[in-house]
N, C-alpha and C positions, 0 to 999 in steps of 0.2 A: 149891276146886280148885287154886289157886295154893299154898295152904298144904300140899297133898299132894305137891308136887314135891320131888325130893331137894334136900338142902340145898345142894349144890354148884351144882345148877341155879338155885336161888333166888339165890345169891350172883352167879352169872354174869350173870343178868338184871339184878340191880341194878348191877353194873359196866357193863354195856352201856348202861344208861339214863345213867348219870354220864359215861361217856366220850363218848357221842353228844351229850349236852347241853353238855358242855364244848367239844366240837369245834364244835358249831353256834353256841355263844355266841362263840367265838373268830373264827369266820367272820363273824359280824356285829358284831365288835369290842366286844362286851359292851355294845352300845347297846341299852337296854331298849325303846327307841320302835321298833326294828326286830324285836323279838321277835314271831314269829308261830307260835302252838302248832301249826298245821296243817303249817307248813314244818318245824318241828322233829320232828313226828311222822313226816313223810316221810323226813327225814334218819335218824331213828333206825330206821325200817323198813329203809332201805337198808343201815345199819350192821349191823344183826342178820342180814341175809341174807348179807352178805359177810364179816363178821368175828366174830360171836358164836358161841361153841362150844356154847352152850345150844340154839340154833334148832333144830338136827337132832335134838336129844335129846328134844324135846317132840312128842309125837304130833299129827299134823294135827287129829285130831278135838278135842283139848284146844285147840289154837291157833285153831280156828274157833268155839269155844263162847263165847256171849255173857257167861256168868258169868265165864269166864276173862278176858274183855276188861274187864269191870268191875273185877276184882280187880287186873288189871295196870295199869289207869288209877290206882287207889288207890296202887300200888306206885310208879308214875311220879311222882305228886304227892309221896309220901314221900321219894323219892330227891332230887327237885328241891329240896324244902325242906331236905334235909340239906345238899346242895351250896351252897345259897345261904346257908345259916346258919353254916357253918363258917368261923370267923374266920381272918384271916390269921395266919401265924406271926410270932413276934418277928423271926426272921430275915428274912422277907419285907418286913415293914415297915422294918426297917433298910436293907435293900437299895434299897427304893423311895425312902426318904429320901435315900440317897447319889445315886441316879439323878436325882432331882428337883433336887438341888443342882447337879449336873453339868449338867443340861440347862436349869437356870434355869426350870423350870415345876413347877406342882403338878397332881397327879392325883388322882382319887377312885376308890376302889375299896371293895367292901363285903364280899367274901369271899375265901376262900383260893384258889379257882379263878381268880377274876377278878385277884388279886394275882400269880398265876402267869403268867397271859396278859400283864399289864402289864409285869412284869419282863422277859419274853422280848422284848416288842416295844421297850421302852426301851433294852435292851442292844444290840439291832440298830441302833437310832437312834445310840446312842453310837459303835458301831463304824463306821457309816456316816459320822458326823461327824469321825471320827479321820483 
C-alpha cells in the first residue's frame, strides 16, 4: 500500500517523520530518558495535520487502513534509524570543539541532528555570556 504511493508523497512522508522527530528531540533537549514514543507519535500527527503537504494527498480510505499503518510504522522506524545513525559532519565537530573550549565544558552527541541542536543551543549560550 505504502509502496504504491507516488514517489513525491513517499519522500514527503519521510521528511515529515524526520522533521517531526528532530523537533520533538529538540523539545526534550535530546534527553533519551525523556523520549516517549507515544508523545512523539502525537507530535508527528499534529505536525502532519498542520504542515505536511502529503497528508491531504493520501485518501482517507488509505490513511485508515491497518496495512497502511503497519507499513507506515516500518517507515517511521527506518527514518528514525537513519536520523540517529547519520554521523555529525566534520564542520559540526569542529564547531562543537570550538564551542566546548569557549564554554569550558564537554558535551556528548551521537548524530548529525543532535550536533545541529547542540551547536544552536551553545551558540545562544555564548551570545548570552557575551
